[in-house]
C-alpha positions in Angstrom: 0.0 0.0 0.0 1.5 3.3 -1.0 1.0 6.7 0.5 -1.5 9.1 -1.1 -1.9 12.9 -0.8 -4.9 12.4 1.4 -3.0 10.3 4.0 -2.4 12.3 7.1 1.2 12.7 8.0 2.0 11.4 11.5 4.1 13.5 13.9 7.9 12.8 13.7 7.9 11.3 17.3 5.1 8.9 16.4 7.0 7.9 13.2 10.1 7.2 15.2 8.2 5.1 17.7 6.6 3.1 14.8 10.0 2.4 13.2 11.5 1.4 16.5 8.6 -1.1 16.8 9.7 -2.4 13.4 13.0 -3.6 14.8 11.1 -5.4 17.6 8.9 -7.2 15.1 11.8 -8.3 12.9 13.5 -9.7 16.0 10.6 -12.1 16.4 12.0 -14.0 13.3 15.7 -13.0 13.1 18.3 -13.3 15.9 21.5 -11.4 16.2 21.4 -9.2 13.0 20.6 -5.9 14.6 23.1 -4.0 12.5 21.4 -5.1 9.3 17.9 -4.2 10.6 19.1 -0.8 11.6 20.8 -0.4 8.1 17.5 -1.2 6.3 15.7 1.4 8.4 18.4 4.0 7.7 18.2 3.2 4.0 14.4 3.7 4.0 14.7 7.1 5.8 17.4 8.3 3.4 15.4 7.1 0.3 18.4 4.8 -0.5 19.0 1.1 -1.1 20.8 -1.6 0.8 23.0 -4.6 -0.2 23.1 -7.5 2.2 26.0 -9.9 1.8 26.7 -13.1 3.6 27.3 -16.8 3.1 24.2 -18.9 2.5 22.1 -19.6 5.5 22.6 -16.4 7.6 19.0 -15.2 7.2 19.5 -12.5 4.5 16.2 -13.3 2.7 14.4 -13.9 6.0 15.6 -10.5 7.3 14.1 -8.6 4.3 10.9 -10.7 4.4 10.5 -9.9 8.1 11.0 -6.2 7.4 8.4 -6.3 4.7 5.9 -8.1 7.0 6.4 -5.4 9.7 5.7 -2.6 7.2 2.3 -1.8 5.8 3.7 -1.2 2.3 3.7 -3.0 -1.0 6.4 -5.7 -1.3 7.6 -8.0 -4.0 10.4 -10.5 -4.3 12.5 -11.4 -7.4 14.8 -14.4 -7.5 17.7 -13.4 -9.7 18.8 -16.2 -12.0 21.2 -16.5 -15.0 18.2 -16.4 -17.4 16.4 -13.4 -15.9 15.8 -10.7 -18.5 15.6 -7.0 -17.9 12.0 -6.9 -18.9 11.1 -9.5 -16.3 12.2 -7.0 -13.7 11.1 -3.6 -15.0 8.1 -4.5 -17.2 7.5 -4.5 -20.9 5.1 -3.6 -23.7 2.4 -6.2 -24.4 0.2 -6.2 -27.4 -3.5 -5.8 -26.7 -5.5 -7.5 -29.4 -8.8 -5.8 -28.4 -7.2 -2.3 -28.5 -4.9 -3.2 -31.4 -2.1 -1.4 -29.6 0.7 -2.0 -27.2 0.3 -1.3 -23.5 2.9 -1.2 -20.7 2.7 -4.1 -18.2 4.6 -3.1 -15.0 7.2 -5.5 -13.6 7.9 -6.4 -10.0 10.1 -3.3 -9.5 6.8 -1.3 -9.2 6.5 -1.7 -5.5 7.6 0.0 -2.2 10.0 -2.7 -1.0 11.7 -4.9 -3.6 13.7 -7.9 -2.4 16.3 -8.6 -5.1 17.4 -12.0 -4.0 20.9 -13.2 -4.9 21.4 -10.2 -7.2 24.9 -11.5 -8.2 23.4 -14.7 -9.7 22.2 -12.8 -12.8 24.2 -11.4 -15.6 25.3 -7.7 -15.7 22.7 -6.8 -18.3 19.8 -7.6 -15.9 21.7 -6.1 -12.9 22.1 -2.8 -14.8 18.3 -2.8 -15.5 18.0 -1.8 -11.8 20.2 1.3 -12.2 17.6 3.8 -13.5 15.0 2.5 -11.1 17.4 2.9 -8.1 18.8 6.2 -9.1 15.9 8.0 -10.9 13.0 6.1 -9.3 11.5 5.6 -12.7 11.5 3.1 -15.5 11.7 4.1 -19.2 10.1 1.9 -21.8 9.9 2.9 -25.4 10.7 6.5 -24.6 8.1 6.8 -21.9 9.0 7.2 -18.2 7.0 5.4 -15.6 7.4 6.7 -12.0 7.9 4.3 -9.1 5.8 4.5 -5.9 7.2 6.2 -2.8 8.8 5.0 -0.6 10.9 2.8 -2.7 13.6 0.5 -1.4 15.7 -2.1 -3.1 17.0 -4.6 -0.6 19.4 -6.8 -2.5 21.1 -9.9 -1.2 24.2 -11.6 -2.5 26.6 -14.4 -1.7 30.3 -13.5 -1.5 31.9 -13.1 -4.9 34.4 -15.9 -4.4 31.5 -18.4 -4.7 31.1 -20.1 -8.1 28.4 -19.0 -10.5 28.2 -15.4 -9.5 28.6 -12.1 -11.4 30.3 -9.4 -9.2 28.4 -6.1 -9.3 30.3 -3.4 -11.2 31.5 -0.3 -9.3 28.8 1.9 -10.9 26.1 -0.3 -9.5 27.7 -0.8 -6.1 27.8 3.0 -5.8 24.0 3.1 -6.2 23.6 1.2 -2.9 23.5 3.6 0.0 24.7 0.9 2.4 26.3 -2.5 2.2 26.0 -4.7 5.3 27.9 -7.9 5.7 25.9 -10.4 7.8 28.2 -12.5 10.0 27.7 -16.1 11.1 25.8 -15.6 14.5 27.6 -16.0 17.8 27.1 -19.2 19.7 24.4 -17.9 22.0 22.5 -16.4 19.1 22.8 -19.7 17.2 21.5 -21.6 20.2 18.5 -19.2 20.3 17.9 -19.9 16.6 17.8 -23.6 17.1 15.6 -23.3 20.1 13.1 -21.4 18.1 13.1 -24.0 15.4 12.8 -26.8 18.0 9.7 -24.9 19.3 8.1 -25.0 15.8 9.2 -21.8 14.2 8.6 -21.9 10.4 10.6 -19.2 8.5 8.0 -19.6 5.6 5.1 -18.6 7.9 6.0 -15.2 9.4 2.4 -14.6 10.5 2.6 -17.6 12.8 5.7 -16.0 14.3 3.6 -13.0 15.3 5.0 -10.4 13.0 2.5 -7.8 12.1 2.6 -4.4 10.3 3.4 -1.7 12.8 4.5 1.2 10.5 3.0 2.6 7.3 4.3 4.4 4.3 3.2 7.6 5.9 5.4 6.9 8.9 8.4 6.3 6.6 7.7 9.6 4.7 7.3 11.5 8.0 10.6 10.0 9.3 12.4 10.9 6.1 11.1 14.5 6.4 12.3 14.7 10.0 15.7 13.3 9.1 16.2 16.2 6.6 15.7 18.6 9.5 18.4 17.1 11.7 21.1 19.7 12.3 24.8 19.2 11.2 27.5 21.5 12.5 30.3 22.8 10.3 32.7 20.8 12.4 30.9 17.5 11.7 30.7 18.4 8.0 34.4 19.0 8.0 35.0 15.7 9.7 33.1 13.8 7.0 35.1 15.6 4.3 38.4 14.8 6.1 37.5 11.1 6.3 36.7 11.1 2.6 39.9 12.9 1.6 42.0 10.6 3.8 40.8 7.5 1.8 41.9 9.2 -1.4 45.5 9.4 -0.2 45.7 6.0 1.5 48.5 4.0 0.0 46.4 0.8 0.2 43.5 2.2 -1.9 43.3 2.6 -5.7 40.0 4.3 -5.4 38.9 6.5 -2.4 35.6 7.9 -1.4 34.0 10.3 -4.0 32.0 13.4 -3.1 28.8 11.2 -3.6 30.1 8.8 -0.9 30.7 11.7 1.5 27.2 13.0 1.0 25.9 9.5 1.5 27.7 9.3 4.9 26.3 12.6 5.9 22.8 11.4 5.1 23.1 8.1 6.9 24.6 9.8 9.9 21.6 12.1 10.1 19.2 9.2 9.9 21.1 7.4 12.7 21.0 10.5 14.9 17.2 10.8 14.4 16.6 7.1 15.1 18.7 7.6 18.3 16.3 10.4 19.4 18.5 13.4 18.6 18.1 16.4 16.4 21.8 16.9 15.7 24.7 14.7 14.4 27.7 13.8 16.5 31.0 12.4 15.3 30.0 9.1 16.9 27.0 8.9 14.4 29.5 9.3 11.5 31.7 6.6 12.9 28.8 4.2 13.4 27.8 4.4 9.8 31.2 4.9 8.1 32.0 1.2 7.3 28.5 0.3 6.0 28.3 3.5 3.9 31.8 3.7 2.5 33.4 0.2 2.4 31.8 -0.9 -0.9 32.8 2.4 -2.6 36.5 1.7 -2.1 39.0 -0.3 -4.2 42.2 -1.9 -2.8 45.5 -1.8 -4.7 46.5 -5.2 -6.0 49.6 -5.2 -3.7 47.5 -4.5 -0.7 45.2 -7.4 -1.5 48.2 -9.7 -1.8 49.3 -8.6 1.6 45.9 -9.6 3.0 44.7 -6.1 3.7 40.9 -5.6 3.7 38.9 -2.5 2.9 37.4 -2.6 6.3 40.8 -2.5 8.0 41.8 0.4 5.9 38.7 2.3 6.9 39.3 1.6 10.6 42.8 3.0 10.2 41.4 6.1 8.6 38.9 6.5 11.4 41.6 6.2 13.9 43.9 8.7 12.2 41.6 11.5 11.3 41.2 14.0 14.2 37.7 14.0 15.8 36.1 17.4 16.3 35.1 18.2 19.9 
C-alpha cells in the first residue's frame, strides 16, 4: 500500500516510535542481526537502497521478508537467476488485441520494497536494469518514463563473490547502494536461540505464525524521512566527514577512495542514525557508526594491498583512527 496525498502525516515522534517497533517485530524472526535491521531502516529514511552480503544460511532473505511483514507497504520478491531478462524486472510492452495497440505491463520493480534475492546470480545486463529505477525512481520503456511509488527501497542480497556461479556487481552499480552490510555467522548464544526457536516449531516460511504484524506505514516512513532532513549538522561535523573522505583518497592501500557522492551518503546516513537515536543533531559518533557500512563498498584496494591480505574494512578503521575527531 503506497502513501496518497490524502493520507495524514503522523508527527515525527510517532513515526520514530513506529520504526522502533519495526525492529522489535523483525527480532521475532531474526536473531543477532541488529546492524542489518538498523541499516535497512536508515536506507528507508534516506530514500536509498541496501545490499546485504553473507554466506548462504545467515538469514539474508528472511531478514528482508521480516522487514516487509512489519511494514504496511507493497512488497515484491525477485529471485535473480542467470536467465532473468531486464523486462522480467522492469516490465515490458504487451500487445492488446482488443485495442490493437501495445500497453505497458509493470514489472515487480513497481512496489515499495523490492527484495532482489541473490542479485549476483544474474548477468550484468539484468543487474544494470535496476540502475535507473534505483537512481531515478522511474523506468523508461519505449521512450516513456513510468514513475515508481514512494517510498521505494531495493534490498538486495548476494553471496560472497568468491563463490562459483556469481557475477560481481560493477563499481557503478555498487555506488547506487547507500549501504552495504555484511551479515556474519551468528555468535554461539544467538545460534542456540535460533535452534531453540526451530525446535519450538518456528517456520521461516510462515511469518504470520511468528507473530510479525505491520506496525509502520508508508506515511510513517515519509514523516521520518522529512524529519531526518531537519536534523542539524554543524560545520565541524561536515568538515569531519570531508576529512574522512579525503583521507581515503591518499591512502597507500587504496586505488579508489571515497567520492563526493560517498561523502554526501555518509552525511545522510549519519543524520538518519541520529534521528533514530532520538537526537536532532549529528555527532562524530554517528558518523563513525555508519562509516563502514556506507563507505566500504565504494573503495577499491590496490593489488599489492590485496596480496598482503589487507581488507577495505581494516583500511577504513585505520582512517577513522587517524583523522582527528572534532570536539
